[in-house]
C-alpha positions in Angstrom: 134.1 85.7 106.6 132.0 82.4 106.0 132.3 81.5 109.5 130.9 85.0 110.7 128.0 84.8 108.1 127.1 81.2 109.5 126.9 82.6 112.9 124.7 85.3 111.8 122.6 82.9 109.8 122.3 80.5 112.8 121.0 83.3 114.9 118.7 84.6 112.3 117.0 81.7 110.4 115.6 80.2 113.5 113.3 83.3 113.8 112.7 84.0 110.0 109.0 83.1 110.4 108.6 84.1 114.0 107.4 87.3 115.6 109.8 90.2 116.4 107.7 91.5 119.0 110.3 91.5 121.7 112.8 93.5 119.6 110.1 96.0 118.5 108.9 96.5 122.1 112.5 97.1 123.2 113.0 99.6 120.3 109.8 101.4 121.4 111.3 101.6 125.0 114.4 103.0 123.9 112.6 105.5 121.9 110.4 106.5 124.8 113.2 106.9 127.1 115.0 109.1 124.5 111.8 111.2 124.1 111.5 111.6 127.8 115.1 112.7 128.1 114.9 115.3 125.1 111.4 116.5 126.4 109.7 115.5 123.1 110.5 112.9 120.5 111.2 113.4 116.8 108.3 115.3 115.0 108.2 116.2 111.4 108.4 120.0 110.9 105.2 119.9 108.7 103.2 118.0 111.3 100.1 119.6 112.5 97.7 118.2 115.1 93.9 119.0 115.9 91.8 117.8 118.7 88.1 118.6 118.7 85.4 117.8 121.2 82.3 116.4 119.5 79.4 118.7 120.7 75.7 118.3 120.0 75.9 121.0 117.2 78.4 118.8 115.3 76.2 115.6 115.3 73.5 114.0 113.2 70.1 112.8 114.2 71.8 109.6 115.7 74.1 111.5 118.0 77.2 110.7 115.9 79.5 113.2 114.4 78.5 114.4 111.0 80.9 113.1 108.4 80.7 116.5 106.7 81.9 118.3 109.9 84.8 115.7 110.1 85.6 116.5 106.5 85.9 120.1 107.3 88.3 119.4 110.2 90.4 117.0 108.0 90.7 119.5 105.2 91.7 122.4 107.7 94.3 120.2 109.4 95.7 119.1 106.1 95.7 122.6 104.7 97.6 124.0 107.5 100.3 121.3 107.2 100.6 122.2 103.5 100.9 125.9 104.2 103.3 125.4 106.8 105.6 123.6 104.3 105.0 125.9 101.4 105.0 129.2 103.3 102.1 130.5 101.3 98.3 129.9 100.8 97.2 126.4 99.5 94.1 124.9 98.1 92.6 121.4 97.9 93.3 119.8 94.7 92.0 116.1 95.3 91.3 113.6 97.9 92.0 109.9 97.7 89.6 107.3 98.7 88.4 107.5 102.3 87.0 104.5 104.2 85.4 105.2 107.6 85.9 102.5 110.0 84.1 103.7 113.1 81.6 106.4 114.0 82.2 109.1 116.6 79.8 109.8 119.3 78.8 113.0 121.0 81.2 113.7 124.0 84.2 111.9 122.4 87.3 113.7 121.1 88.5 113.6 117.6 92.4 113.7 117.1 93.6 114.4 113.5 97.2 114.4 112.6 98.4 115.7 109.2 102.0 116.0 107.6 103.4 116.5 104.1 104.6 113.1 102.7 106.3 114.8 99.6 106.4 118.0 97.7 106.5 118.1 93.9 106.7 121.3 91.8 103.7 123.2 93.1 101.8 120.5 94.7 102.2 118.4 97.7 100.7 115.1 99.2 99.6 115.3 102.7 98.8 112.2 104.8 96.0 112.4 107.5 95.3 110.2 110.3 92.1 110.3 112.3 91.3 108.8 115.5 88.7 109.0 118.1 89.2 109.0 122.0 86.7 108.2 124.9 87.8 110.4 127.7 86.0 108.4 130.3 87.3 104.9 129.4 90.7 106.3 127.7 90.1 104.1 124.7 90.9 105.1 121.3 89.8 104.0 117.8 91.2 104.5 114.3 88.5 106.3 112.3 90.1 106.7 108.9 93.2 107.5 107.0 93.2 110.0 104.1 95.7 111.3 101.4 94.9 114.8 100.0 96.8 116.8 97.4 97.2 120.5 98.0 98.4 123.2 95.4 100.5 126.1 96.5 99.6 129.5 95.2 101.0 133.0 95.1 99.4 135.9 93.2 102.4 137.6 92.1 105.0 134.7 91.5 105.2 131.3 90.5 105.7 128.5 93.3 108.6 126.2 93.4 108.2 124.0 96.6 111.3 122.7 98.6 111.6 119.2 98.9 110.8 117.5 102.3 113.7 115.6 104.0 112.3 112.2 105.5 114.0 111.1 108.6 112.1 108.0 109.9 111.6 104.8 108.1 107.8 105.5 108.0 108.6 109.0 106.3 111.1 107.4 104.0 108.5 105.0 102.8 105.7 107.4 102.4 108.0 109.9 100.5 109.1 107.1 98.1 105.6 105.6 97.5 104.1 109.2 97.1 105.5 109.6 93.6 103.7 106.3 92.6 100.6 107.6 94.0 100.8 110.9 92.2 101.2 108.9 88.9 98.1 106.9 89.8 96.1 110.1 90.3 97.1 111.7 87.1 96.1 108.6 85.3 92.7 108.2 87.2 90.3 110.0 85.0 91.5 108.1 81.9 91.6 104.9 83.8 88.0 105.2 84.8 87.0 106.0 81.2 88.9 102.9 79.8 87.5 100.6 82.4 83.9 101.6 81.9 84.4 101.4 78.1 86.1 97.8 78.2 84.5 96.0 81.2 81.6 93.8 80.7 78.9 95.1 83.0 76.2 92.6 84.1 72.7 94.0 83.3 70.1 92.5 86.0 67.5 95.1 85.4 65.2 92.8 83.5 65.4 90.0 86.1 64.4 92.1 89.0 60.8 92.5 90.4 59.8 96.1 89.4 57.0 96.1 92.1 59.9 96.2 94.7 61.9 98.8 93.0 62.2 102.5 94.0 62.4 105.0 91.1 65.7 106.7 91.1 64.0 109.9 90.4 62.4 109.9 93.9 66.0 110.1 95.4 66.9 113.3 93.4 68.0 116.1 95.5 69.1 119.8 94.5 70.2 122.3 96.9 71.8 125.9 96.6 74.5 127.4 98.8 75.7 130.8 98.8 79.5 131.1 99.6 80.0 133.6 102.5 83.4 134.8 103.9 83.2 132.3 106.8 83.3 129.5 104.1 86.5 130.7 102.5 90.2 131.2 103.3 92.0 134.7 103.4 92.1 134.8 99.7 88.5 134.2 99.3 88.7 130.8 97.8 86.1 128.3 99.3 87.5 125.7 101.7 87.5 122.4 100.0 86.3 120.8 103.3 83.2 123.1 103.2 82.2 121.9 99.8 82.7 118.3 100.9 80.4 118.9 103.7 77.9 120.3 101.6 78.1 117.4 99.2 77.7 114.8 102.1 74.6 116.7 103.2 72.7 116.4 100.0 74.1 112.8 99.4 72.8 111.8 102.7 69.3 113.3 101.9 69.2 111.3 98.7 70.3 108.0 100.5 67.6 108.4 103.0 64.9 109.0 100.4 65.7 105.4 98.9 66.0 103.6 102.3 63.5 105.7 104.4 66.0 105.5 107.3 69.3 107.1 108.5 72.0 105.9 106.5 75.7 105.8 107.4 78.5 106.9 104.9 81.1 104.3 104.6 83.3 105.5 101.9 84.0 108.3 99.5 85.7 107.7 96.2 88.7 109.5 95.0 88.0 112.9 93.5 89.4 116.0 92.0 88.5 119.6 92.4 88.3 120.8 88.8 88.1 124.5 89.4 88.1 127.2 92.1 85.1 128.6 94.0 85.1 132.1 95.7 83.1 134.2 98.0 79.9 135.2 96.3 79.5 132.1 94.3 76.3 130.2 94.2 77.0 126.6 94.5 74.2 124.2 93.1 74.5 120.6 94.6 72.8 117.8 93.0 72.6 114.2 94.3 70.8 110.9 93.2 71.1 107.3 94.1 72.8 105.6 91.2 72.4 102.2 92.1 71.7 99.9 95.1 73.3 96.7 95.9 72.2 94.3 98.5 73.6 96.1 101.5 75.1 99.3 100.0 74.2 102.0 97.6 76.1 104.5 95.5 75.0 108.2 95.4 76.5 110.5 92.8 76.9 114.2 93.7 77.7 117.0 91.2 78.8 120.5 92.4 78.3 123.5 89.9 78.9 127.3 90.5 77.7 130.5 89.0 78.1 134.2 90.0 74.9 135.9 89.1 71.4 134.8 88.7 71.4 136.0 85.1 74.6 133.9 84.3 73.7 130.9 82.1 76.9 129.2 82.1 77.6 127.0 85.4 81.1 125.9 86.2 81.7 122.4 86.9 83.5 122.4 90.5 83.3 118.8 91.4 81.7 115.4 91.2 82.1 112.6 93.8 80.6 109.1 94.4 79.7 108.1 98.1 78.8 104.7 99.4 76.2 104.4 102.2 74.8 101.5 104.2 72.0 101.3 106.7 72.7 99.7 110.0 70.3 97.8 112.2 70.3 97.7 116.1 73.0 95.3 116.0 75.1 97.4 113.7 74.8 95.0 110.9 73.9 96.4 107.3 70.3 96.0 106.3 69.0 94.8 103.0 68.2 97.8 100.7 65.5 98.2 98.1 66.3 98.0 94.4 66.5 101.2 92.3 64.8 101.6 89.0 66.8 104.0 87.0 65.5 106.4 84.4 65.9 105.6 80.6 69.0 107.2 79.1 71.3 108.9 81.6 69.8 107.0 84.6 70.6 103.6 83.1 74.1 104.7 82.1 74.7 106.0 85.8 73.1 102.5 87.0 75.7 100.5 84.9 78.7 102.6 85.6 78.0 102.3 89.5 78.3 98.5 89.1 81.4 98.9 87.4 82.8 101.4 89.8 82.0 99.0 92.7 84.3 96.5 91.2 86.9 99.2 90.5 86.7 100.3 94.1 87.1 96.7 95.5 90.1 96.2 93.3 91.7 99.4 94.4 90.9 98.9 98.0 92.1 95.3 98.1 95.1 95.8 96.1 96.3 99.4 97.1 95.2 99.5 100.7 96.3 95.9 101.7 99.6 95.5 103.7 102.1 93.4 101.7 101.9 90.5 104.3 98.2 90.3 103.5 98.5 90.2 99.7 98.2 86.7 98.1 101.4 85.8 95.9 99.7 85.9 92.7 96.8 88.4 92.0 94.6 87.9 89.0 95.3 90.2 86.1 92.5 91.9 84.2 91.9 95.3 82.7 89.9 96.6 85.7 92.9 96.2 88.1 95.9 96.8 86.0 96.6 100.4 87.1 96.5 99.4 90.8 98.5 96.1 90.5 101.2 98.2 88.6 101.0 100.8 91.6 101.3 97.9 94.3 104.1 96.3 92.3 106.2 99.5 92.4 105.2 100.8 95.7 105.9 97.4 97.5 109.6 97.5 96.1 110.0 101.0 97.1 108.8 100.3 100.6 111.2 97.3 100.8 114.1 99.7 99.8 113.2 102.1 102.4 113.5 99.8 105.3 116.2 100.8 107.9 117.2 97.4 109.3 119.1 96.0 106.5 122.1 94.0 107.7 125.3 93.6 105.7 126.0 89.8 105.5 129.1 89.7 103.3 131.2 91.7 100.9 133.1 90.1 98.1 135.1 92.2 95.5 132.8 95.2 96.2 129.6 93.2 95.8 127.5 93.6 99.1 124.9 91.2 100.2 122.4 92.4 102.9 119.6 90.7 104.6 116.4 91.8 106.2 114.5 89.6 108.6 111.1 90.8 109.3 107.7 89.1 110.4 107.1 86.3 107.8 109.7 87.3 105.2 113.5 86.9 104.9 114.7 89.5 102.1 118.0 89.9 100.6 119.5 92.9 98.8 122.6 92.8 96.5 124.6 96.0 95.6 127.6 97.1 93.5 128.7 100.1 91.6 129.2 99.6 87.7 130.9 102.0 85.4 127.8 102.5 83.1 125.2 105.3 82.6 122.1 104.9 84.9 119.6 105.3 82.2 121.5 102.6 79.9 121.5 100.2 82.9 117.9 100.8 83.4 117.0 100.2 79.8 119.1 97.1 79.5 117.7 95.3 82.6 114.1 96.4 82.0 114.0 94.1 78.9 113.4 90.8 80.6 113.8 89.2 77.1 117.5 89.7 77.5 117.9 88.4 81.1 118.8 84.8 80.0 122.0 86.3 78.6 123.3 86.9 82.1 121.0 85.2 84.6 121.2 81.4 84.4 117.9 81.2 86.6 116.0 82.4 83.5 116.0 79.6 80.9 113.7 81.4 78.5 111.4 84.4 78.6 108.3 85.2 76.6 106.6 88.5 76.3 102.8 87.6 77.0 101.4 91.1 76.8 102.8 94.8 76.4 100.2 96.4 78.8 101.5 99.9 78.1 105.0 101.9 77.8 106.0 100.9 81.4 104.3 97.5 82.2 104.6 94.2 80.6 103.7 90.6 81.5 106.3 87.8 80.9 106.2 84.0 81.1 109.5 82.8 82.6 110.9 79.3 82.7 113.5 78.6 85.3 115.7 75.6 85.2 115.6 72.8 88.0 116.9 74.1 91.3 118.3 71.9 94.0 116.4 68.7 94.5 113.4 69.9 92.4 112.0 67.2 90.0 110.7 69.7 87.6 111.7 73.2 86.3 109.7 76.3 87.7 107.6 78.6 85.4 106.4 82.1 86.4 104.0 84.7 85.1 105.5 88.0 86.0 104.4 91.6 85.9 107.4 93.9 85.3 106.8 97.7 85.9 109.6 100.3 85.2 109.6 103.8 86.4 111.9 106.7 85.7 113.0 109.0 88.6 110.2 111.6 89.7 112.9 114.0 91.1 116.7 114.3 91.5 117.9 111.7 93.9 115.2 109.2 93.0 116.2 105.9 91.4 115.1 104.2 88.3 113.1 101.2 89.3 112.2 97.9 87.9 109.7 96.0 89.9 108.4 92.4 89.5 105.6 90.3 91.1 103.6 87.3 90.1 100.1 87.6 88.6 97.7 85.0 87.0 96.5 84.9 83.6 93.8 82.6 82.2 95.8 82.2 79.2 98.8 80.8 81.1 97.5 78.2 83.7 99.6 75.9 85.6 100.7 72.9 83.5 102.1 69.3 84.6 105.4 70.1 82.9 106.3 72.8 85.3 106.0 73.6 89.0 104.4 77.2 89.2 106.6 79.4 91.0 105.7 82.9 92.5 107.6 86.0 93.5 106.0 88.5 95.8 108.2 91.5 95.4 111.6 91.8 93.6 113.4 94.0 91.3 116.1 96.6 90.6 116.9 100.1 91.7 119.6 102.3 89.9 121.0 105.4 91.4 123.3 107.8 89.4 126.6 108.2 91.3 128.4 110.1 88.5 128.6 110.6 84.7 129.3 106.9 83.9 128.8 105.4 87.4 125.7 103.7 88.7 124.8 101.9 91.9 123.0 98.8 90.9 120.9 97.1 93.7 118.7 94.0 93.4 116.0 93.3 96.1 114.1 90.0 96.5 111.5 89.3 99.2 111.9 85.4 99.4 108.8 83.2 99.5 108.8 79.9 101.3 109.5 77.9 98.1 112.6 79.9 97.5 113.8 80.1 101.2 116.2 77.2 101.2 118.0 78.6 98.1 118.3 82.1 99.6 119.8 80.9 103.1 122.2 78.6 101.3 123.7 81.8 99.6 123.4 84.0 102.5 125.3 81.4 104.6 128.0 81.5 102.1 127.6 77.7 101.3 126.9 78.7 97.8 128.2 81.6 95.6 125.5 81.6 92.9 124.2 85.1 94.1 127.6 86.5 93.7 128.2 85.0 90.4 125.0 85.9 88.9 125.4 89.6 90.1 128.8 89.7 88.5 127.5 88.3 85.4 124.9 91.1 85.3 127.8 93.7 85.8 129.7 92.1 82.7 126.5 92.3 80.9 126.0 95.9 81.3 129.6 96.7 80.6 129.4 94.6 77.3 126.3 96.4 76.2 126.8 99.9 77.6 126.9 101.3 74.2 123.8 99.5 72.9 121.2 101.9 72.0 118.7 99.3 70.4 115.5 101.2 69.2 113.3 98.7 71.1 114.7 100.2 74.3 114.4 103.8 73.4 110.6 104.1 74.4 111.1 106.2 77.5 
């Protein structure tokens, strides 16, 4: 067996940090040949595609597709995908952050593709991809990606959606990570409140030249729209995309009043529809520039609804924050004038806009980045803790969902798999243990007990209990191999219970940096990018325990030695983990019963 593993290792290690382009190209060729033979390749049953030619009636004053019109097409395509899965009418509940990468000119084609990533009880996440196409040059560009949540609705019965069945590696990843994104959305409102309350916001109003500032009140816009049948679905509910288009219109007017030019919408922050709107409603849309930074400005938009002119109470439908820039002839952002807010609410909105800008940057950087683009250790602070936790868990789930794991060895029903991809060599160990899945999850999620079975953990200190599911630990590891000094790690551990039947319990770990725990001469600072445990219930007292680790360069030699069979430390450690679970399977310590 060792000889076979050695042969595998000699073939694989040489290309651990090399490109896999040739293999990917071959895979695509085989897929294309199969698609031609079958007439059409695999396609998700919920997938819906829309192609629209951009006509002059769809464009703004620059001859570019209006973002409002694009939002209507996006919402329509996503809604049709959701209804195809649900088999009943659906309404837009929320839209995640949208970053617009390119504008679309008149005469070009917009191609929109939407499919359901995952269904929950009565809601579902729909993934949307938007691309533009120039029919003359045959060039195509990615315009934006979006994630929308739709809720199924039947008038006479409660909706219980059937679950999607992911087939491809991409679908399995999106299906797995969708549960974590849903958790982040549910916490979003409270997260914003906490961050705005706790973050120190720099106040630079007094240092700015008031003579060069534009009063925010000059940018205020108010407009009313009457919801007519063409604006609504067959149940009479206003299309979410139509409301978004009206919001984009008033926001653009407000931004234009500040810059005295034609602004370009670059981003829309995550928002939720707080209530429905029907045919016959009057929608009052209000917009104002909250703050202007050097090259961008934030515009806040609020939508309220009422039925009759005599009605005094207006229902809050939605609020959103949109980021605009003004581009010069070379498509570079122009410098914008400063905003002078009104005392009271105006100053509050001004300071909150500065905080939201930082939050947006954290969210875009941490949530949207590919794993290969993430630094090993990311600074930890209250403004990014939700997104770091999200990235921690979703990175592990994406690693688990990979299709191309290779079985390297199996000893006494302990299986070792490897995955060589791009710049990383990952390994995965798996075994079945006669212990309840919940108890295994509780025992191994307490890193303070890990030195009891893992000799790679010499000592563990709980630095911060962030919340019920997230904690930061300082770990000291003994000297490995030829190292002169022991290593230490600052690790964020995030744990998650299953979202649905078939989902695993998850314990994810990654490195973070803390100002209270800088590097010291006594230790060599180690880092982990993505590692952790997954637990699948296979029976009443039987659990499949899997450990995953994406090896960083400093850890690579140790990993390859074990993969090659030249060391049995992985096997010995994993068997010690099994014995620890068996010895403590009846341990119901109160400190672990916080789930």
